C-alpha positions as protocol buffer text, in pm:
chain_id: "A"
residue {
  index: 1
  type: MET
  ca { x: 5422 y: -1675 z: -1365 }
}
residue {
  index: 2
  type: GLU
  ca { x: 5065 y: -1755 z: -1446 }
}
residue {
  index: 3
  type: THR
  ca { x: 4809 y: -1497 z: -1511 }
}
residue {
  index: 4
  type: SER
  ca { x: 4434 y: -1545 z: -1506 }
}
residue {
  index: 5
  type: THR
  ca { x: 4144 y: -1367 z: -1659 }
}
residue {
  index: 6
  type: ARG
  ca { x: 3827 y: -1301 z: -1488 }
}
residue {
  index: 7
  type: THR
  ca { x: 3523 y: -1257 z: -1697 }
}
residue {
  index: 8
  type: LEU
  ca { x: 3188 y: -1121 z: -1568 }
}
residue {
  index: 9
  type: LEU
  ca { x: 2914 y: -1355 z: -1705 }
}
residue {
  index: 10
  type: PHE
  ca { x: 2618 y: -1233 z: -1499 }
}
residue {
  index: 11
  type: ALA
  ca { x: 2538 y: -944 z: -1269 }
}
residue {
  index: 12
  type: ALA
  ca { x: 2249 y: -961 z: -1014 }
}
residue {
  index: 13
  type: GLU
  ca { x: 2089 y: -709 z: -795 }
}
residue {
  index: 14
  type: LEU
  ca { x: 1795 y: -745 z: -543 }
}
residue {
  index: 15
  type: VAL
  ca { x: 1618 y: -416 z: -546 }
}
residue {
  index: 16
  type: GLU
  ca { x: 1341 y: -283 z: -324 }
}
residue {
  index: 17
  type: GLU
  ca { x: 1082 y: -16 z: -431 }
}
residue {
  index: 18
  type: ASP
  ca { x: 780 y: 86 z: -232 }
}
residue {
  index: 19
  type: GLY
  ca { x: 794 y: -238 z: -11 }
}
residue {
  index: 20
  type: THR
  ca { x: 805 y: -474 z: -312 }
}
residue {
  index: 21
  type: TYR
  ca { x: 1134 y: -671 z: -414 }
}
residue {
  index: 22
  type: ALA
  ca { x: 1267 y: -776 z: -747 }
}
residue {
  index: 23
  type: LEU
  ca { x: 1561 y: -968 z: -868 }
}
residue {
  index: 24
  type: VAL
  ca { x: 1735 y: -811 z: -1168 }
}
residue {
  index: 25
  type: VAL
  ca { x: 1988 y: -1033 z: -1353 }
}
residue {
  index: 26
  type: GLN
  ca { x: 2186 y: -908 z: -1647 }
}
residue {
  index: 27
  type: ASP
  ca { x: 2342 y: -1166 z: -1886 }
}
residue {
  index: 28
  type: MET
  ca { x: 2672 y: -982 z: -1979 }
}
residue {
  index: 29
  type: ARG
  ca { x: 2737 y: -1199 z: -2287 }
}
residue {
  index: 30
  type: ARG
  ca { x: 2400 y: -1163 z: -2443 }
}
residue {
  index: 31
  type: GLY
  ca { x: 2331 y: -811 z: -2316 }
}
residue {
  index: 32
  type: THR
  ca { x: 1979 y: -909 z: -2187 }
}
residue {
  index: 33
  type: VAL
  ca { x: 1803 y: -830 z: -1853 }
}
residue {
  index: 34
  type: GLN
  ca { x: 1548 y: -1035 z: -1670 }
}
residue {
  index: 35
  type: THR
  ca { x: 1356 y: -917 z: -1380 }
}
residue {
  index: 36
  type: THR
  ca { x: 1135 y: -1120 z: -1142 }
}
residue {
  index: 37
  type: PRO
  ca { x: 942 y: -1038 z: -838 }
}
residue {
  index: 38
  type: VAL
  ca { x: 1064 y: -1193 z: -515 }
}
residue {
  index: 39
  type: PRO
  ca { x: 847 y: -1231 z: -195 }
}
residue {
  index: 40
  type: LYS
  ca { x: 980 y: -1077 z: 109 }
}
residue {
  index: 41
  type: ALA
  ca { x: 991 y: -1421 z: 287 }
}
residue {
  index: 42
  type: MET
  ca { x: 1257 y: -1514 z: 32 }
}
residue {
  index: 43
  type: VAL
  ca { x: 1453 y: -1197 z: 69 }
}
residue {
  index: 44
  type: ASP
  ca { x: 1465 y: -1265 z: 443 }
}
residue {
  index: 45
  type: LYS
  ca { x: 1603 y: -1612 z: 374 }
}
residue {
  index: 46
  type: LEU
  ca { x: 1867 y: -1510 z: 125 }
}
residue {
  index: 47
  type: PRO
  ca { x: 2172 y: -1475 z: 375 }
}
residue {
  index: 48
  type: ALA
  ca { x: 2094 y: -1828 z: 506 }
}
residue {
  index: 49
  type: PHE
  ca { x: 2057 y: -1971 z: 146 }
}
residue {
  index: 50
  type: LEU
  ca { x: 2389 y: -1796 z: 42 }
}
residue {
  index: 51
  type: SER
  ca { x: 2568 y: -1939 z: 347 }
}
residue {
  index: 52
  type: ALA
  ca { x: 2439 y: -2296 z: 274 }
}
residue {
  index: 53
  type: LEU
  ca { x: 2534 y: -2260 z: -90 }
}
residue {
  index: 54
  type: ALA
  ca { x: 2884 y: -2147 z: 9 }
}
residue {
  index: 55
  type: ALA
  ca { x: 2924 y: -2436 z: 256 }
}
residue {
  index: 56
  type: LYS
  ca { x: 2802 y: -2684 z: -8 }
}
residue {
  index: 57
  type: LEU
  ca { x: 3045 y: -2548 z: -275 }
}
residue {
  index: 58
  type: ASN
  ca { x: 3353 y: -2491 z: -46 }
}
residue {
  index: 59
  type: PRO
  ca { x: 3322 y: -2756 z: 229 }
}
residue {
  index: 60
  type: ILE
  ca { x: 3558 y: -2714 z: 526 }
}
residue {
  index: 61
  type: PRO
  ca { x: 3780 y: -3010 z: 541 }
}
residue {
  index: 62
  type: PRO
  ca { x: 3735 y: -3240 z: 850 }
}
residue {
  index: 63
  type: ARG
  ca { x: 3980 y: -3173 z: 1142 }
}
residue {
  index: 64
  type: ARG
  ca { x: 4234 y: -3416 z: 1199 }
}
residue {
  index: 65
  type: ARG
  ca { x: 4245 y: -3585 z: 1546 }
}
residue {
  index: 66
  type: TRP
  ca { x: 4569 y: -3589 z: 1722 }
}
């Protein structure tokens, strides 16, 4: 029986405060945190971006024809 170990490398949060957005990324290995402002237009597109990324990384195999 194989066992696997999962290690958290980065943790990210998208936070909103008073109508402004910021991406906060914590590097768990180095113990550092980086914060960058994010425009609302980018926040609105995030679900579509994540879907596209998931589709690219985990493509659905083509269907076989009968």
